[in-house]
C-alpha positions in Angstrom: 82.0 -317.1 104.7 78.3 -317.4 104.1 75.5 -314.9 104.8 74.5 -316.5 108.1 78.1 -316.3 109.4 78.4 -312.7 108.2 75.2 -311.8 110.0 76.5 -313.4 113.2 79.7 -311.3 112.8 77.5 -308.2 112.2 75.5 -308.8 115.4 78.8 -309.3 117.4 80.2 -306.1 116.0 76.9 -304.2 116.7 77.1 -305.4 120.4 80.7 -304.3 120.6 79.7 -300.8 119.2 76.9 -300.5 121.7 79.4 -301.2 124.5 82.3 -299.1 123.3 80.1 -296.1 122.3 77.7 -296.5 125.3 74.8 -296.3 122.9 72.3 -299.1 123.2 70.3 -297.8 120.3 73.0 -298.3 117.7 71.9 -300.4 114.8 74.5 -301.3 112.2 74.2 -302.4 108.6 76.7 -303.4 106.0 76.6 -299.8 104.7 77.2 -298.0 108.0 80.2 -295.7 107.8 82.4 -293.9 110.4 80.6 -290.6 110.0 77.3 -292.4 110.8 78.4 -292.9 114.4 78.6 -289.4 115.9 80.7 -290.4 118.9 83.3 -292.3 116.9 86.4 -290.3 118.0 90.0 -291.3 118.2 89.7 -292.6 121.8 86.6 -294.7 121.0 88.4 -295.9 117.9 91.2 -297.5 119.9 88.7 -299.0 122.3 86.8 -300.4 119.4 89.9 -301.9 117.8 90.9 -303.5 121.1 87.4 -304.9 121.6 87.3 -306.3 118.1 90.7 -307.9 118.4 89.7 -309.5 121.7 86.3 -310.7 120.5 87.4 -312.2 117.2 90.9 -313.3 118.5 92.7 -311.3 115.7 95.3 -308.5 115.6 95.1 -305.4 113.4 98.3 -303.8 112.0 98.8 -300.0 112.4 97.9 -299.6 108.7 94.6 -301.6 109.2 93.7 -299.5 112.3 94.1 -296.3 110.2 92.1 -297.8 107.3 89.2 -298.7 109.5 88.9 -295.0 110.5 88.6 -293.7 106.9 85.3 -292.1 105.9 84.5 -294.5 103.1 85.1 -297.7 105.2 81.9 -299.5 105.9 80.9 -302.2 108.4 80.7 -304.5 105.4 84.4 -303.8 104.8 85.1 -304.6 108.4 83.2 -307.9 108.2 85.3 -308.8 105.1 88.4 -307.8 106.9 87.6 -309.9 110.0 86.7 -312.9 107.8 90.1 -312.6 106.0 92.0 -312.3 109.3 90.1 -315.3 110.8 90.9 -317.4 107.7 94.5 -316.4 107.5 95.3 -316.3 111.2 
């Protein structure tokens, strides 16, 4: 995917984060990590996964859901992951 498409995905993800975490001031970048979002707990994580799946019409495996919660996982990784799922169905 090109940079414009990735930026569109980033904006969509940012809007999902704002909704799930009830924080309108959230600003995401490709380098944002789990620990950068203070309210990212296990309940919000599940809500986030469901919102991402619905918004992008994709499905995450249990392993992928766990991976997204790892401390070194970034929004950039998430965008790549969504791009891969979108291409591969």
